[in-house]
C-alpha positions as CSV (number, residue, x, y, z in Angstrom):
1,X,0.0,0.0,0.0
2,X,1.4,3.4,-1.0
3,X,0.9,6.1,1.5
4,X,0.1,9.5,0.0
5,X,-0.6,11.3,3.2
6,X,1.7,14.4,3.6
7,X,2.6,16.0,6.9
8,X,0.4,19.0,6.2
9,X,-2.5,16.7,5.5
10,X,-2.4,15.7,9.2
11,X,-4.0,17.7,12.0
12,X,-1.7,19.1,14.7
13,X,-3.0,16.3,17.0
14,X,-2.1,13.7,14.5
15,X,1.3,15.2,13.9
16,X,2.1,15.3,17.6
17,X,0.9,11.7,18.1
18,X,3.1,10.5,15.1
19,X,6.2,12.3,16.5
20,X,5.6,10.7,19.9
21,X,5.1,7.3,18.4
22,X,8.4,7.8,16.5
23,X,10.2,8.1,19.9
24,X,8.6,4.9,21.3
25,X,5.5,3.5,22.9
26,X,2.7,6.0,23.5
27,X,0.2,4.3,25.8
28,X,-1.8,7.5,26.2
29,X,-2.7,7.6,22.5
30,X,-6.4,8.2,22.1
31,X,-8.0,5.1,20.5
32,X,-9.9,7.1,17.9
33,X,-6.7,9.0,16.9
34,X,-4.8,5.7,16.7
35,X,-7.4,4.2,14.5
36,X,-7.3,7.2,12.2
37,X,-3.5,6.9,11.9
38,X,-3.9,3.2,11.1
39,X,-6.4,4.0,8.4
40,X,-3.9,6.5,6.9
41,X,-1.3,3.7,6.8
42,X,1.2,5.5,9.2
43,X,1.0,3.2,12.2
44,X,-0.1,-0.4,12.9
45,X,-1.7,-2.4,15.7
46,X,0.8,-4.6,17.4
47,X,0.5,-7.1,20.3
48,X,1.9,-4.4,22.7
49,X,-0.2,-1.6,21.3
50,X,-0.1,0.8,18.3
51,X,3.3,1.4,16.9
52,X,4.7,3.5,14.1
53,X,5.5,1.7,10.8
54,X,8.0,2.4,8.1
55,X,5.8,4.9,6.2
56,X,5.0,6.8,9.4
57,X,8.7,6.9,10.4
58,X,9.8,8.1,7.0
59,X,7.2,10.8,7.1
60,X,8.3,12.1,10.5
61,X,12.0,11.9,9.8
62,X,11.6,13.5,6.3
63,X,9.6,16.4,7.9
64,X,12.2,16.9,10.6
65,X,15.1,16.9,8.2
66,X,13.3,19.3,5.8
67,X,12.7,21.7,8.7
68,X,16.3,21.4,9.8
69,X,17.6,22.0,6.2
70,X,15.3,25.0,5.9
71,X,16.9,26.7,8.9
72,X,19.6,29.3,7.9
73,X,23.1,28.2,8.8
74,X,25.0,30.0,11.5
75,X,28.4,30.0,9.9
């Protein structure tokens, strides 16, 4: 399945949840929000709870790197 969801397609709440999931388990994740991220193909249901998948991780990391690269350098 090809994920076509972009960072700006996500709500601020979805973005925050995805960033937190990228750091590790997020047991406080709202069930409805988790289901929405599953439907978007960015996370998956695992035996120990919802976890970020490769597509979600690539989206978060790509967004963080793009923001870093957009910052003016302090040479």
